[in-house]
N, C-alpha and C positions, 0 to 999 in steps of 0.2 A: 499490175493493177495498183491504182492510187490508194494509199491507206486511208484517205479521207473520202473515198468515192461514195460512201453511204450518206454523206452530208450534201452531196451535189444534186441528188435527185430527191425531191420532196414528194411526199405522198399526194397524189392527185385527189384523194377522197376528202381531204380536209376542207370544209367550207370556210369562206371568209365572211366576216361581218361587213356592214356598210362602210365602217371606218378603215377597212383593209386588214384588220388584225384577224388572226386565226380564231375560229370558234372552238371551244373546248370539245375534245373527242369523247370524253367519258362523263356525261351528266354534270358538267361544270367542275369536275375534279381537275385541278391543275397539276401539271407535272413539276417535279423538283429535280434539280441536278443531283445525280448519284454517281458513285464511283465503284468500279468492280475490276477485278483482274481476270483476264482470259488468256488462254494460250493462243498462239498464232493460228492454229488449226480451228479453234472455236470461232475466232474472229472472221476467218475466211468462210466458214460454214454459215455464219450469220449473214455474211454478205451475199452468199448464194441464195439463201432462203429469201432475203429481202428483195433481191433482184427478181426472182421468180414471182413474188407477190406484189411487186411495184411499190414497195414501202421501204422505210429505213430500218437499220439494224435495231434501233431503239424500239420501233414499233413492233418488230418481231418479238422482242423480249416481252413487251407489254401484252401482246396478244397471247403468247405462250402462257404467261402467268395467269391470264384470265380464262384459259382453257379453250381458246378459239382454234379452229382448224386452219392450218397453213399447208401449202403444197410446195 
C-alpha cells in the first residue's frame, strides 16, 4: 500500500464553490496544518477506516474528535 494513498482519494462529499475552491466543511471554520506522531499500526488503521468511509485519514480524525459515527 502506498504510504500517501490517503491523499490520492478525496472526499466526494465536499462541495465546490463556483470559483472551483472547496467550500468549508464545518460552518466556515478553516482547517490548519497540524503535526502528530503515530505508530505504523495506527496509521494503517486510520487508512482502513478512511477507505471504508470514502474519506481521508484527516477527515477520520476530524469526525472522531467531533463525536461522529464511523464504520
